[in-house]
N, C-alpha and C positions, 0 to 999 in steps of 0.2 A: 179679753178675747178667750173663748172656749178652747179646749184641747182639740186638735184636730184628729180624725180618726183614719185619715187616708194613709196607706202603706207607701205611697209613692214619695213622701217627703224624705223617707230614710233610705238611701241606696242600699243595696245588698251588701252585707258586711264583708263577704269574701272579696267582692270588687274593691271595696274602699280600703280594706285593711291587708288582706293577703297579697293581692295582686301588685299594689303599689311597692310593697317592701322589696319586691325584686329590683325596684328602680331606684333604691335609696342611694346608689352611688351617683348622685346628681352633680352636674357642673357647677352647682353654687358653693360646693364645698372645697374652696380654695384654702390655702393655709391660714390666711388672715381671718377668715370666717370661722375656721375650725377653732382658732385661738379665741375668738369672741364668744363662741359657744361654750368653750371650756371656763371662760370666766364667768359666764352665767350659772354654769353648773356649780362652780366654787362659791358664787354668791347665792345658791340654792334657789335661784329662780325657777328652776326645773331640774329633774333628775336625768331624764332621758330625752332624746328626740327619736320618736317612734317611726313614723312612716309618712310619706307625701300625702297631703289632703288634695292639693292642686298644684298644677305646674303652668308656667307661662313663660313668655319672652323676657319679662323684666324681673319676674320673681317667682319662687316657690314657696308654698306653704306646707308646714309639716305639723303634725300633731306631736306635742310633747307632753310628759307626765311628771308631776310633782311628787315629792315624797309621801304626800297624803293621798295619793292616786288621782288628784285633781288633774284634768287635761287643760293645756293651753294650746294656743296657735303660735307657731313660729314662722314668721315670714321673712325669708332671706332674699334680699334684692341682688340681682346678678350685676356684676361689675362689667363684665366683658361685652354682654349682649344686649344691655338696656339701651333704650333710644334716648340718647342725651339731649338730642335736639328736641324731642318731644317734653322731656322733663323740664328743660329750660324754659319752654314756653308757658308751663303751668307755674314756675317759680318766680317768673318776672312780676314785677309789681307788689310782691308780697314783702312788706317791711320785715317780717321775721327772718327773710333769708337774703337780705342785702349784701352785696360784695362777695358772693360765692365764686370762686375761680372756675375756669373751664375744665379744671382736672376731673376726670371721670370718677375718681374716688370721692372728691368732695361732693360731686353732683349727686351721686347715688347715696351717700351717706346723708346728705341734706334732704333727700327724698324720703328716706326711712324716717328722719326727724319730723319732716313735714306731715306725714301719715300719722305718727304718733300724737303730734299736736292738734291735728284735725279730729282725730278720735277723742282727744281729751275735750275739745270743744263740744263734741256730740254728747259725751257724758255729762258735762255741765249743763247742757241744754235740754237733757232729756230726751234726745234723739236716740232711737233704737239702732245700735252699732256695737261692734265688739268693744269691750272695756279694755283701754290700753294698759299694759303692764310695765314695759320697759323698752327703751330703744337705745341700741349701742351699735355704732358704726352702720354697717348695711342690715342689721338684723333687728327685727321689730317682734315684740312678744305681745300678745293680746289674748283676749278671752277665747275660749274654744266654744263654738256654737254647735251643739250635738248632744247625743243622748247615748249613755253607756260606751262613751269612747268613739261612736260613730257620728261622723259630722252630718249635720242637716245639708240638704242640696239647695241649689239657687232655683229661683223662681221659673227660670225657662225650663227646668228639667221637671219640676213638680206640678206647675200650673197652680191655680187658685181654687180653693174650695168656696171662699167667700170673697169674690172679687170685689164687690162694692166696699166691703169693709176694708179689705187689704189696700185698695187704692187709696181710700180716704185716710188711713193710717199713713202711708208713704207720703201723701200730699201735706199732711199735718207735720211730718217729720222734715220735709223740705222747707216748710214754712218756719219751723223752729231753728232750723240750720241757717235760714236766710237772716232771721231776726238775731241770730247769734254772730252774724258777719261773714258767713261762709256759703259757698255753693259747691255741691258734690262735684259737678263738671264731668261726670261719666256715669250718670245714673241710668240704668236699664234693667230689664229682667235678668240680665246676666251678673249683675252686681247687687242682687237682693237675695239674701238667704231666708228661706222659710222657716223660721223657728216656731215651735209650739206657742210661744208667746206673741207672735205676729211677724210680719216682714221686718228684717234687719238690713240696713244699708251696710255694704262692704266696700273695700278698694277705695278707700279716701286719700289716696296719695295724690290724686289730681284735683282735690277740692282747693278752690281758690278764694281769697279774701274779696271783699265787695270792691276794693280798690283795683282789683286786676282788670286791665282794659277789656277783657272779654267776659266778665263776670255775667253780665246780663245775657250775652249770647248763650252762654253755658247754662244758665238757669232756664231759658227757653227751651234749649235742647233737652235738658233733663226732664222737664215737665211733659215736652212732646213726647219723649221716648215712652214715658209712663202711659200717657193717654193712648198712644198708638196701640200698645201692648194690650191694655185692658178693653180696647175696641172689640177684640174677639169674644168677649164675653157680653157684648150688646151694649156696653157702657159708652155713652157718648158726652163728653163734656167739651165746653168751648176753650180753646187754648188761651185765648186772651183773658177770659173771665178767670180762669184759674190762676193765671200769673198775677192778676191784680189782687186776687184773694190771698196768694202766697206773700205779696208785697206790703200787704196792709200792716200797719203798726198795731 
């Protein structure tokens, strides 16, 4: 895929870097999380946590920097405000996380491990997604998608310069993921980052294995969301036909 020339894909540096620095005293920095971050610094996973990239109800994502100036993304899941009932729904039926207690710490920590494992599946399957680095407690470290320290933006903010190609790349990755035994389960224009190398899936925490009781429903929803978004570019694809193509061996 060729280099994109649009300046829309890269948000203004002042907004992404300077403004969020004023908000770095985030609610995710409880004592236990600070200890985990300190352990990661001691392990030389990264040297500094710089500023927030994105914030949400269940997690905040920060840019971090290594000693060699390489950037990483650090996702910190919230213990107090996460939706545990929602998390349990996506954890059920997953043999990787059987026997997890209803303790909120255990659920959130399992959720972080789950996203790490799902990102690992993406990496092994050749699916475009952030490369996982390490998961400890409620902290997940992964590849930083950006340029010169500035994160790329999501599809809903940038739009697509090559919609036919971007849709096809996403559907190919949905198929690769399905063939690897996983469904994203929350795929839409809000969970796709427009990197120079093409669209990348993010937020894989909701991803479910095919044994999950609602895996097929989630697959249909993921594909439906993508097709609906790209309709605005005049692309019309039959949902049932696309689902059949994705599920082909």
